[in-house]
C-alpha positions, 0 to 999 in steps of 0.5 A, spaced: 485 468 729 486 461 728 483 455 732 490 453 734 491 460 737 485 461 740 486 454 744 493 457 746 490 463 749 485 459 753 490 454 756 492 455 763 499 456 762 499 460 755 503 466 755 500 472 753 502 477 748 504 482 754 509 477 756 512 477 750 513 484 750 516 484 757 521 479 754 523 484 749 523 490 753 525 488 759 522 489 766 524 496 767 520 498 760 515 493 762 514 497 769 513 503 765 508 501 760 504 498 766 504 506 768 499 507 763 494 502 766 489 506 771 491 508 778 484 506 781 486 500 785 488 500 792 494 494 792 494 489 798 500 487 800 500 480 796 495 483 791 491 477 792 485 482 790 483 489 789 481 493 795 477 499 796 475 500 789 469 495 788 470 488 786 475 484 782 472 485 775 477 486 770 475 492 765 482 494 762 486 488 759 493 492 761 491 491 768 491 484 768 497 483 772 496 488 777 492 482 782 492 475 782 485 474 780 479 477 777 472 475 778 466 474 772 471 473 766 467 473 760 469 468 754 469 470 747 466 466 742 473 464 739 475 462 746 469 458 748 470 454 741 477 453 743 475 450 749 470 445 746 475 443 741 480 441 747 475 437 750 473 433 744 480 432 743 482 429 750 475 425 750 476 422 743 479 416 746 476 413 752 478 407 757 476 400 756 470 397 760 475 394 765 479 400 766 473 404 768 471 399 772 477 398 776 478 406 777 471 406 779 470 400 784 477 402 787 476 409 788 476 409 796 483 406 795 486 411 791 483 416 795 486 413 801 493 413 797 492 420 796 491 422 803 497 417 805 501 421 801 499 428 803 497 427 810 494 433 813 498 437 808 492 437 804 488 441 809 487 448 806 483 453 810 478 455 805 478 463 807 472 464 802 467 459 806 463 464 810 463 469 804 460 464 799 456 461 804 454 465 809 449 460 812 455 457 815 458 463 818 458 462 826 452 464 830 452 469 836 454 465 842 448 467 845 444 464 840 440 458 843 438 456 836 440 449 834 444 447 828 446 441 825 450 441 819 452 435 815 458 435 810 459 429 804 466 428 802 469 432 808 476 429 807 481 432 812 476 437 814 477 443 810 470 445 811 469 442 818 475 445 822 473 452 820 466 451 823 469 448 829 474 453 830 470 459 829 463 457 832 462 458 839 454 456 838 452 451 844 447 447 840 451 446 834 452 439 831 457 437 825 457 431 822 462 429 816 463 423 812 468 420 807 469 414 803 477 415 805 478 412 812 485 415 812 482 422 811 477 421 817 483 418 821 487 425 819 481 429 821 480 426 828 487 427 829 487 435 828 487 439 834 481 443 832 477 437 832 472 437 837 469 430 838 463 433 843 461 437 837 463 433 831 462 426 829 465 423 823 465 417 819 467 413 813 461 412 808 460 411 801 455 417 799 454 413 792 451 407 797 443 407 795 442 406 803 446 411 807 448 409 814 448 415 818 448 417 826 442 421 825 434 421 822 431 423 816 429 430 815 434 432 820 439 436 817 439 444 817 445 444 812 448 439 807 455 441 804 458 438 798 464 442 796 468 438 790 465 432 792 460 430 787 465 431 781 469 425 784 463 420 783 460 416 777 455 420 773 450 415 773 450 415 781 450 422 782 442 423 782 442 417 787 446 422 792 442 428 791 436 424 792 439 422 799 440 429 800 433 431 800 431 425 804 436 427 810 435 435 809 429 438 814 424 442 810 427 448 809 434 446 810 439 448 805 444 444 800 450 448 799 454 446 793 461 448 789 464 444 784 468 444 777 465 447 771 465 445 764 471 447 761 475 449 767 483 449 766 483 442 770 479 439 764 483 442 758 489 440 761 487 432 761 491 428 755 488 423 751 487 416 754 484 419 761 477 420 759 472 414 762 466 417 759 464 424 756 467 430 761 469 424 766 476 423 767 481 420 771 487 423 774 494 421 775 493 419 782 487 414 780 482 419 783 476 421 778 473 428 776 467 430 773 466 437 770 458 440 770 454 445 766 449 449 769 443 446 766 445 439 768 446 440 775 440 444 776 436 438 772 439 433 777 437 438 783 430 439 781 429 432 780 431 430 787 425 435 789 430 441 791 428 448 790 433 453 787 436 459 791 442 460 787 446 457 781 452 461 779 457 459 774 464 462 777 469 464 771 475 466 774 482 468 771 488 467 776 494 470 774 502 468 776 504 475 776 512 473 776 511 468 770 506 472 766 501 466 766 494 466 765 489 461 768 482 460 767 478 457 772 470 455 772 467 453 778 459 452 779 456 454 786 449 452 788 444 453 793 438 449 793 432 448 799 428 443 801 421 445 800 417 446 807 411 442 804 415 435 803 414 431 797 408 425 798 413 420 796 419 422 801 
């Protein structure tokens, strides 16, 4: 297989060979062909995932369009090479210094504009939140344990609102910050928002000194979901150092973000790259794509101890159009040691 062919296979919107078969044979012949696939799956109504017979692991390529998503998809060498070449191509031309400075310094304006356009329509109920991060799951109503949770880059409340909605803990306190004032306004206006249990505020997490309404070493959990990738790479370490500073000993940092060679990275055209693996979207917002070693290195340097690092390679499919979409995310859990560093 040529590199060009492999690249088309890795691309999110590439049509598969089976799609061509479907076109030639017609939908009824294709339906018959799919009968050869195993019948071990129990179908849910919308086929978001298999039910009953284990997890979403694709073991038979003929079953790829049986469901909307498959977990832990392994890439072969050709697909990895094709992704590397796609990134090399879209990174070959970098923005000049003036353009980079404009997008980085005006980041809050671009996010304000983003939320101004989308308003609360950008809210997405993260149904996976408590599954992937059971540490956030609501405690029993009779539980007298106090908990303090701080989300950096809270946006319009994709994490905070489910916490407030499903938790009846009497001693839960939730904090959230975002450098978009518009996002904070939208979050405060939501019916699920509870000002007695939650305090949100505008803050640029890349600032060296955070202005927050709580003390150092006070937070049980700090959440960063698709937020570090929006920051300049040279400022990422400072953000994680501050996370260490405000976590209590034994507290957890919960992290999820874009991984290297995710679909979103492969889709970028030339002329959108600020620096290696750091791009500007069409709306002016920025995004970085991490590798497992570099993320682990930054978190460890901040003084945090690894609890979990997962590279989530997922295959999402559009069954009606016969499209494959390869996603790569990184999920991590790091703990602040009970014995804090002497220079903390």
